[in-house]
C-alpha positions as CSV (number, residue, x, y, z in Angstrom):
1,M,54.9,-186.5,-97.5
2,E,55.2,-189.8,-99.8
3,N,57.3,-187.4,-101.8
4,I,59.8,-186.3,-98.9
5,E,59.7,-190.0,-97.9
6,K,61.1,-191.0,-101.2
7,K,63.4,-188.0,-101.7
8,V,64.9,-188.3,-98.7
9,A,65.5,-192.3,-99.0
10,E,66.8,-191.6,-102.8
11,A,69.4,-189.0,-101.3
12,L,70.6,-191.5,-98.4
13,L,70.9,-194.1,-101.1
14,D,72.7,-191.7,-103.4
15,I,75.6,-190.4,-100.6
16,K,76.1,-193.9,-99.2
17,A,74.8,-193.1,-96.0
18,V,72.5,-196.0,-96.2
19,L,74.3,-199.5,-97.5
20,L,72.4,-202.3,-98.2
21,S,74.0,-205.8,-98.2
22,P,71.7,-208.5,-97.9
23,K,74.4,-211.0,-99.0
24,E,77.1,-210.0,-96.8
25,P,75.4,-208.8,-93.7
26,F,76.7,-206.0,-91.3
27,T,77.2,-206.7,-87.6
28,W,75.7,-203.8,-85.6
29,A,77.2,-202.8,-81.9
30,S,74.3,-204.8,-80.5
31,G,75.6,-207.8,-82.3
32,W,72.3,-207.7,-84.7
33,K,73.3,-209.0,-88.2
34,S,72.0,-206.5,-90.5
35,P,71.6,-206.2,-94.5
36,I,71.6,-202.3,-94.0
37,Y,73.7,-200.1,-92.5
38,C,72.9,-196.3,-91.9
39,D,75.1,-193.3,-91.0
40,N,73.1,-190.0,-91.3
41,R,76.4,-188.2,-90.3
42,K,77.3,-188.4,-94.1
43,I,74.3,-185.7,-94.8
44,L,76.8,-183.2,-93.4
45,S,79.2,-183.8,-95.9
46,Y,76.7,-182.5,-98.9
47,P,75.5,-179.2,-98.3
48,A,72.2,-179.4,-100.8
49,I,71.1,-182.8,-98.9
50,R,71.8,-181.2,-95.5
51,S,69.9,-178.2,-96.3
52,M,67.1,-180.3,-97.9
53,V,66.7,-182.5,-94.9
54,A,66.8,-179.3,-92.2
55,D,64.0,-177.8,-94.5
56,C,62.2,-181.0,-94.7
57,I,62.1,-181.2,-90.5
58,V,61.2,-177.7,-90.2
59,E,58.2,-178.4,-92.5
60,K,57.6,-181.6,-90.4
61,I,57.5,-179.7,-87.1
62,K,55.5,-177.0,-88.5
63,A,53.0,-179.3,-89.8
64,Q,52.5,-181.6,-86.7
65,F,53.2,-179.5,-83.5
66,T,52.0,-175.8,-82.5
67,N,54.0,-173.7,-79.9
68,V,57.3,-175.0,-80.2
69,E,59.7,-173.0,-78.0
70,Y,62.9,-175.1,-78.2
71,I,64.7,-177.4,-80.7
72,A,66.5,-180.3,-78.6
73,G,69.5,-182.4,-80.8
74,V,70.1,-185.9,-79.7
75,A,74.1,-186.5,-79.4
76,T,76.0,-187.0,-81.3
77,G,74.0,-187.8,-84.5
78,A,71.5,-184.9,-84.6
79,I,73.4,-181.9,-83.1
80,A,74.5,-180.6,-86.4
81,I,71.2,-181.0,-88.0
82,G,69.0,-179.7,-85.2
83,I,71.2,-176.5,-85.4
84,M,70.0,-176.0,-88.6
85,V,66.5,-176.7,-87.9
86,A,66.7,-174.4,-84.9
87,E,68.1,-171.6,-86.6
88,R,65.5,-171.8,-89.3
89,M,63.1,-171.3,-86.8
90,N,64.8,-168.8,-84.8
91,L,64.3,-170.9,-81.6
92,P,66.9,-171.5,-78.7
93,F,68.7,-175.2,-79.2
94,V,70.0,-177.4,-76.9
95,Y,71.7,-181.0,-77.4
96,I,71.5,-184.2,-75.2
97,R,73.9,-186.5,-74.0
98,P,73.5,-190.2,-73.7
99,K,74.3,-189.8,-70.2
100,P,75.0,-187.0,-67.8
101,K,78.7,-186.4,-67.9
102,D,80.9,-187.5,-65.0
103,H,82.6,-184.1,-64.2
104,G,81.7,-180.4,-63.7
105,T,77.7,-180.0,-63.5
106,H,77.2,-183.4,-64.5
107,A,74.5,-182.1,-67.0
108,Q,73.2,-184.1,-69.6
109,I,71.4,-181.3,-71.2
110,E,74.1,-179.0,-72.7
111,G,72.7,-175.5,-73.2
112,V,70.0,-173.5,-71.3
113,L,66.2,-175.0,-71.0
114,K,64.1,-173.1,-69.2
115,N,61.3,-175.1,-67.2
116,H,58.7,-175.9,-68.9
117,A,59.8,-175.4,-72.3
118,Q,57.8,-176.7,-75.0
119,V,60.3,-179.1,-77.0
120,V,60.6,-180.9,-80.1
121,I,63.2,-183.5,-80.0
122,V,65.5,-183.9,-83.4
123,E,66.9,-187.4,-84.3
124,D,69.0,-188.7,-86.9
125,L,68.0,-192.6,-86.7
126,I,65.1,-194.6,-84.8
127,S,66.1,-198.1,-84.5
128,T,64.6,-199.9,-81.5
129,G,63.9,-196.4,-79.9
130,M,65.7,-197.0,-76.2
131,S,68.2,-194.4,-76.8
132,S,66.0,-192.1,-78.4
133,L,63.3,-192.3,-75.8
134,S,66.2,-192.1,-73.1
135,A,66.8,-188.5,-74.8
136,A,63.0,-187.7,-74.2
137,E,63.1,-188.5,-70.5
138,A,66.4,-186.3,-70.2
139,V,64.3,-183.3,-71.1
140,H,61.6,-184.3,-68.9
141,I,64.0,-184.5,-65.9
142,A,65.4,-181.3,-66.9
143,G,62.1,-179.5,-66.7
144,G,61.4,-179.6,-70.4
145,D,58.1,-180.7,-71.7
146,V,58.2,-182.9,-74.6
147,L,56.1,-182.1,-77.7
148,G,57.4,-185.1,-79.9
149,M,60.4,-186.1,-81.8
150,V,61.1,-185.6,-85.6
151,A,63.8,-188.2,-86.8
152,I,65.6,-188.3,-90.8
153,F,65.1,-192.1,-90.9
154,S,63.5,-195.2,-88.8
155,Y,63.5,-198.9,-89.6
156,N,59.9,-199.2,-88.5
157,F,60.7,-201.8,-85.9
158,D,57.4,-203.3,-84.4
159,K,59.5,-202.4,-81.3
160,S,60.3,-198.9,-81.5
161,R,56.8,-198.3,-82.4
162,K,55.2,-199.8,-79.5
163,A,58.1,-198.3,-77.3
164,F,56.9,-194.9,-78.6
165,E,53.2,-195.5,-77.9
166,M,53.9,-196.8,-74.4
167,A,55.9,-193.6,-74.0
168,N,53.5,-191.2,-75.3
169,I,55.9,-189.4,-77.1
170,E,54.7,-188.6,-80.8
171,L,57.1,-189.7,-83.4
172,H,57.4,-188.3,-87.0
173,T,60.2,-189.2,-89.8
174,L,61.2,-188.0,-92.8
175,S,61.6,-191.4,-94.5
176,N,61.9,-195.0,-93.3
177,Y,62.9,-198.4,-94.4
178,D,60.1,-199.7,-96.9
179,A,60.3,-196.3,-98.7
180,L,64.2,-196.9,-98.8
181,I,63.6,-200.5,-99.9
182,D,61.4,-199.3,-102.9
183,A,63.8,-196.6,-103.8
184,A,66.4,-199.2,-103.8
185,V,64.7,-201.5,-106.2
186,E,63.8,-198.6,-108.2
187,R,67.0,-197.1,-108.6
188,K,68.1,-201.1,-108.9
189,Y,70.6,-200.7,-106.0
190,I,69.2,-204.0,-105.2
191,E,67.7,-207.1,-107.2
192,E,64.1,-207.7,-106.7
193,S,65.0,-211.4,-105.8
194,E,66.9,-209.8,-102.7
195,L,63.4,-208.2,-101.4
196,D,62.0,-210.8,-99.2
197,V,65.7,-211.1,-97.4
198,L,65.5,-207.7,-96.9
199,R,61.6,-207.6,-95.6
200,A,62.2,-210.6,-93.4
201,W,64.8,-208.8,-91.7
202,R,62.9,-205.7,-90.3
203,F,60.1,-208.1,-88.6
204,R,62.7,-210.3,-86.6
205,P,65.8,-208.3,-86.6
206,E,67.4,-209.7,-83.5
207,V,67.2,-213.3,-84.9
208,W,68.1,-212.5,-88.4
209,G,70.7,-214.0,-89.9
210,R,71.7,-216.3,-87.0
């Protein structure tokens, strides 16, 4: 699995799905200052990489879960990859809106989800984990049983790890912040002198840079 972590981290860096800027931090929608910005939707523009990522998710699902009946993708970032995973596994697919739509059926789950279906959720990115866990709750409310979640990348925040433990949701990721930083140093995307700044951010992201 370490090889997958490294391979995915290198791919994200190569296509600039992940940008690192310790000296000129990004500002997230939450207001947090961050030396990293991740947009995994860029994966979709690179056929070889999107295929590799989908294959890795399938491998992870088969290794970690049994009796999977449905794949669910979290909107919007994980819909396309989720469909690719479902296609490879010959399983039904649904996607999860951030909130119920305000018209028509007011559905939050799009597609047909049978009652007590055994569902694995595909996510593109785990930050605090709140939106991902909200998606899992939506599946539960709709009558599905969540076996767990597989994400492309995680920042490895303590907050998200504890949140998943509290919710009793099994989380697996292809790669993570630590693997990414190691790959970035190895490929000289960053200087070793910037490592302390990058590592300090992950432990107190909500106050870093203020």
